[in-house]
N, C-alpha and C positions, 0 to 999 in steps of 0.2 A: 504494500499499499504505500504509495508516494505521498508525501506531505501528512504523514501520519500523525504529527504532533499538532496541526492546525485544526481549525474548526471543523471542517467537512471530513478531513482525513481520519480525526480522532473517533468521530462518530462511526465511521465506516468500520475502524478498527473494532470498536465495541460491538458493532452488529455482527461481524463475521466471527468474532469470539464467541458470542452468545450462541451463533449457530454451530458452534463446535469445530471451527476451522483454526488451524494454525495461521497466524498472521505475521508476517515479516514486514515491519514498518521502515520506511526510509524517509529521512528528513534530515535536513542540513541547517535548519533553523535561520534560513535567509531573512525572516521577518526581522530579527534582531539586527541584521546588516542595513535593512531597509529603514526601519523605524526607530532604531536605538533601544535602550534597555526596557522601554515599555512595550516593545514588540516582541520580546523574548518569549518563546513558547515552551521553556523548559518546564515551567510548572505544569503545563498540560502533558508533557510526556511523563513527569513523575506520576501524575494522577493516573495515567493510563497503566503504568508499569505496576501501579497497586491494585487496580481494578480489573485488570484482564488477567486471563490464565495462560493463554497459548500466544503470547506476543513476544517477538524478538525485534529489538530495535537496532537499526543500522544508521550510523551518523554518516551520510554520503550524499554527495552531489551527484544527481543522476546524469550530469554531463561528463562526469569523470568515467571514460570508457574502461580504462584499466580496473578502477575500484569496482564498478558495476558488474564486471565479469566475475568477481568474487562471490557474487551472489547466486551464481549458476551452478 
């Protein structure tokens, strides 16, 4: 799930986790870069890690071709 720590991505993570799926969440917290400390979505990542059962987080920019290959 790309953008897993954002508003829509985090809701999707919870939905699929509730359905029993293993969810790999990819996010690089670019909101922090765009909007500064107030845009930081780390709080939502921490909330997800505590709330869902089958969630694995990957700190990755999907434009990173080498890093993205490690997910397969």
